[in-house]
Legacy VTK file of the C-alpha trace (Angstrom):
# vtk DataFile Version 3.0
C-alpha trace
ASCII
DATASET POLYDATA
POINTS 127 float
30.624 -72.300 80.788
31.914 -72.744 77.207
28.599 -71.487 75.823
28.900 -68.330 77.934
32.447 -67.656 76.643
31.421 -68.305 73.033
28.447 -65.985 73.371
30.627 -63.265 74.942
33.151 -63.538 72.086
30.353 -63.375 69.506
28.804 -60.268 71.073
32.246 -58.651 71.456
33.073 -59.379 67.815
29.790 -57.886 66.614
30.411 -54.753 68.684
33.898 -54.429 67.193
32.510 -54.735 63.660
29.951 -52.033 64.392
32.644 -49.692 65.725
34.875 -50.268 62.709
31.989 -49.384 60.405
31.287 -46.048 62.126
32.012 -42.785 60.396
34.913 -40.726 61.694
33.920 -37.046 61.668
35.764 -34.806 59.241
38.287 -32.477 60.829
40.371 -29.750 59.217
43.557 -28.009 60.333
44.314 -24.663 58.720
47.961 -24.065 57.861
49.821 -21.114 56.410
49.297 -20.351 52.769
46.437 -20.932 53.560
46.170 -24.675 53.159
43.739 -27.130 54.664
44.695 -30.499 56.100
41.754 -32.919 56.303
41.133 -36.122 58.205
38.111 -38.374 58.670
36.318 -41.143 56.836
34.045 -39.155 54.517
34.416 -38.038 50.904
34.843 -34.376 49.960
31.817 -33.352 47.889
32.359 -29.572 47.902
34.856 -27.085 49.322
34.261 -23.319 49.394
36.050 -20.247 50.747
34.272 -16.949 51.483
35.724 -13.456 51.914
34.436 -10.490 53.905
32.159 -8.177 51.963
33.571 -4.756 51.048
33.967 -2.572 54.134
33.920 -5.559 56.501
36.673 -7.622 58.146
34.777 -10.879 58.799
33.235 -13.150 56.164
29.696 -14.444 56.381
29.346 -18.222 55.905
27.470 -19.478 52.855
27.147 -15.988 51.348
27.006 -16.437 47.565
28.098 -12.825 47.003
31.222 -13.366 49.135
32.299 -16.621 47.484
36.023 -16.547 46.620
36.718 -20.124 45.597
34.740 -23.321 45.118
35.771 -26.806 43.997
33.792 -29.993 43.370
34.636 -33.491 42.143
34.915 -33.909 38.388
31.886 -35.451 36.688
33.227 -39.005 36.492
33.982 -39.002 40.255
30.811 -37.457 41.714
31.265 -38.874 45.213
34.624 -37.149 45.759
37.908 -38.314 47.236
38.359 -39.660 50.743
39.302 -36.839 53.116
41.767 -38.904 55.181
45.180 -37.222 54.820
43.869 -34.841 52.126
45.719 -31.528 51.696
44.224 -28.604 49.767
46.155 -25.408 49.127
43.967 -22.342 48.568
43.583 -21.716 44.841
45.179 -25.016 43.741
42.651 -27.528 42.457
43.449 -31.039 43.718
43.492 -34.057 41.405
39.970 -35.338 40.727
38.358 -31.923 41.299
37.337 -28.975 39.186
37.092 -25.294 40.043
33.483 -24.072 40.005
34.219 -20.520 41.131
35.691 -18.430 39.778
34.616 -19.981 36.509
37.909 -18.962 34.918
41.218 -17.521 36.009
43.028 -17.450 39.299
41.433 -16.937 42.704
41.666 -13.598 44.481
44.441 -13.387 47.076
43.613 -13.270 50.768
44.367 -10.095 52.715
46.078 -9.858 56.097
43.694 -8.771 58.852
40.544 -10.237 57.295
38.711 -13.268 58.639
37.711 -15.780 55.973
35.253 -18.654 56.228
35.418 -22.047 54.549
32.982 -24.901 54.392
33.643 -28.475 53.434
30.722 -30.705 52.521
31.411 -34.391 52.942
29.436 -37.574 52.413
29.696 -41.057 53.813
31.915 -43.248 51.588
29.965 -45.516 49.298
32.015 -48.470 48.138
LINES 1 128
127 0 1 2 3 4 5 6 7 8 9 10 11 12 13 14 15 16 17 18 19 20 21 22 23 24 25 26 27 28 29 30 31 32 33 34 35 36 37 38 39 40 41 42 43 44 45 46 47 48 49 50 51 52 53 54 55 56 57 58 59 60 61 62 63 64 65 66 67 68 69 70 71 72 73 74 75 76 77 78 79 80 81 82 83 84 85 86 87 88 89 90 91 92 93 94 95 96 97 98 99 100 101 102 103 104 105 106 107 108 109 110 111 112 113 114 115 116 117 118 119 120 121 122 123 124 125 126
């Protein structure tokens, strides 16, 4: 009987360790401003915002000609920051990141009535 209990505790402990090591998917809440509130267990590798093309109201995802803003980790932190509790305000580069687009100057403002698209590329944390 003691062997059965010990084996059950061992298996239960291993299952718990496996669950604790699992990645938590990245989620983002969009707030006014706009700003983006992240959660999850990954690291932010790239963040981009796209605008609608001229004459359109809805942006197309991953459209290089519609890119409004792009940030990436600075060179000495290539894996990016953990996304858990990360807040990014549109046009404000967070600590540890650099603006890739536009290459200089401020970002273009968003317009009421248009639908914008963002994408956030994350990677599994490597410790």
